[in-house]
C-alpha positions in Angstrom: 25.1 83.9 -31.8 23.9 82.1 -28.7 26.6 81.5 -26.1 27.1 80.4 -22.6 29.1 83.4 -21.4 29.6 82.2 -17.8 28.9 79.2 -15.6 28.3 80.4 -12.0 28.1 78.4 -8.8 28.0 79.0 -5.1 27.0 77.3 -1.8 24.5 79.0 0.6 25.9 81.8 2.8 24.4 83.9 5.6 22.9 87.2 4.5 21.0 90.0 6.2 17.5 91.2 5.2 15.5 93.8 7.1 17.6 93.3 10.2 17.3 89.5 10.2 19.7 86.8 9.2 18.9 84.4 6.5 20.7 81.8 4.3 20.8 82.1 0.5 22.6 80.6 -2.5 22.3 83.8 -4.5 26.0 84.6 -4.3 27.7 83.0 -7.3 31.2 82.8 -8.6 32.2 82.2 -12.2 34.1 79.0 -12.9 36.1 78.2 -16.1 36.5 74.5 -15.4 34.2 71.9 -17.0 31.2 71.5 -14.6 28.9 68.5 -14.4 25.2 69.3 -14.7 22.7 66.8 -13.3 18.9 66.7 -13.5 18.6 68.6 -10.2 21.5 71.1 -10.2 24.9 72.3 -11.4 27.8 70.7 -9.6 29.3 72.9 -6.9 26.0 74.9 -6.5 23.6 74.8 -3.6 20.2 76.2 -2.6 19.2 77.2 0.9 15.5 77.2 0.0 14.9 73.8 -1.7 11.2 74.4 -2.0 11.6 77.4 -4.4 15.0 76.7 -5.9 16.7 73.7 -7.5 15.1 70.3 -8.3 14.1 68.9 -11.7 12.0 71.9 -12.9 14.6 74.5 -11.7 17.9 72.6 -12.2 19.6 75.6 -13.9 18.8 79.3 -13.4 19.6 81.4 -16.5 20.0 85.2 -16.9 20.5 87.0 -20.2 23.7 89.2 -20.3 21.8 91.7 -22.5 20.1 93.0 -19.4 23.3 93.8 -17.6 23.9 97.3 -19.1 20.4 98.3 -18.0 21.0 97.2 -14.4 24.5 98.7 -14.3 23.0 102.1 -15.3 20.0 101.7 -13.0 22.0 100.6 -10.0 25.1 102.7 -10.8 27.6 99.9 -10.4 29.5 97.4 -12.4 28.1 93.9 -12.3 29.9 90.6 -12.9 28.3 87.5 -14.4 26.3 85.6 -11.9 25.2 88.9 -10.2 21.6 87.8 -10.3 22.3 84.4 -8.8 22.1 82.7 -12.1 24.0 79.5 -12.9 24.3 80.4 -16.6 24.8 83.9 -17.9 23.9 83.7 -21.6 23.8 85.8 -24.7 21.3 85.7 -27.6 18.5 84.2 -25.5 16.5 86.8 -23.7 12.9 86.4 -22.5 11.4 87.6 -25.7 13.3 85.1 -27.8 13.0 82.0 -25.5 9.9 79.9 -25.8 8.7 77.6 -23.0 9.7 74.1 -24.1 12.7 75.2 -26.2 15.4 72.5 -26.1 19.1 73.6 -26.2 22.3 71.6 -26.5 25.2 73.1 -24.5 28.3 71.0 -24.5 27.2 67.5 -23.4 24.0 68.7 -21.8 20.5 68.8 -23.3 18.2 71.3 -21.5 14.6 72.5 -21.8 13.1 75.9 -20.8 10.6 75.1 -18.0 9.4 78.4 -16.4 10.3 82.1 -15.8 12.2 82.9 -12.7 10.1 84.6 -10.1 12.1 87.4 -8.5 12.1 87.4 -4.6 13.3 89.4 -1.7 16.7 87.8 -1.8 17.5 90.1 -4.8 16.7 93.1 -2.5 19.2 91.7 0.1 21.8 91.1 -2.6 21.7 94.5 -4.2 20.6 96.5 -1.1 17.6 97.8 -3.0 14.3 97.2 -1.2 12.0 97.1 -4.2 14.5 95.1 -6.5 12.1 92.2 -7.0 9.3 94.7 -8.0 11.7 96.4 -10.5 12.6 93.1 -12.1 8.9 92.2 -12.5 8.0 95.6 -13.9 10.7 95.6 -16.6 10.3 91.9 -17.4 14.0 91.0 -17.0 13.3 87.9 -15.0 15.5 85.2 -16.4 14.2 81.7 -16.5 14.8 78.1 -15.5 15.9 75.0 -17.4 15.2 71.3 -16.7 17.9 68.9 -17.7 17.0 66.2 -20.3 20.5 64.8 -20.6 23.2 65.2 -18.0 26.8 66.0 -18.8 29.6 68.6 -18.7 29.4 72.2 -19.8 32.2 74.8 -20.0 32.1 78.6 -20.0 32.3 79.9 -23.6 30.4 77.1 -25.3 28.0 77.8 -28.1 24.3 77.1 -27.4 22.5 75.3 -30.2 18.8 75.0 -30.6 17.8 71.3 -30.7 14.0 71.7 -30.8 11.4 74.5 -30.8 7.7 73.8 -29.9 5.0 74.8 -32.4 3.4 77.3 -30.0 4.9 80.8 -29.6 4.6 81.1 -25.8 7.7 82.9 -24.7 9.0 83.5 -21.2 8.1 87.2 -21.7 4.5 86.3 -22.5 4.2 84.2 -19.4 5.5 87.0 -17.3 3.1 89.5 -18.9 0.1 87.3 -18.3 1.2 86.6 -14.7 2.0 90.1 -13.6 0.5 92.6 -16.0 -2.3 91.5 -18.3 -4.1 89.0 -16.1 -7.4 89.5 -17.9 -6.0 88.7 -21.4 -8.3 85.7 -22.3 -6.7 85.2 -25.7 -3.2 85.3 -24.3 -4.1 82.9 -21.5 -5.8 80.5 -24.0 -2.6 80.6 -26.1 -0.5 79.9 -23.0 -2.4 76.7 -22.4 -0.7 75.3 -25.5 2.6 75.4 -23.6 2.4 72.0 -22.0 6.1 72.1 -21.2 5.5 74.9 -18.7 6.1 73.7 -15.1 3.0 72.2 -13.6 2.6 74.8 -10.8 2.8 77.8 -13.2 0.6 76.1 -15.8 -2.1 75.4 -13.2 -1.8 79.0 -12.0 -2.5 80.4 -15.5 -5.2 77.9 -16.0 -7.0 79.1 -12.9 -6.6 82.7 -14.1 -8.3 81.7 -17.3 -11.1 79.8 -15.6 -11.8 82.9 -13.4 -12.6 85.1 -16.4 
């Protein structure tokens, strides 16, 4: 069963990282009211860094709930939905299952998987763990982004239905592997080039990797 377990939103707040103040939207709170989702973001949500967050290719940040037990044990603390700054905490749709270009219907909204989430230093600030981004990259529990094909309302607890799956088998996990671990995998990179639905920036990055071999 694929479900939207929690819808999480939050406006940017001041945080500290390595002794310096910064602004981040990584602090999220779960909401149980219907929330409107536009082509650029979830209503009530905000991003401090609009270059790397939000916008048409990153309208919704998703994190699989299946990873929570791992991190709770690793970090030795209880985590609530939205802990990783995600807008949607989901079940049944982890990085190994989800293909780039998958289209899902959630409530009134139609969304498409666009790219993996790239972990950054703000996770280190959030959890107080200096190498948190590196840990996420190593284990592959990145989460991913959705672009919005049809705007509308979503509500916590709704079922997620698969509307379309692309013919290729390029998963979020595969893109992560090629980006961070197996950068010389020519066959894998050639296969990744079939995922035309991948965000332009990430597609071009993998294309350059392939050309350099």
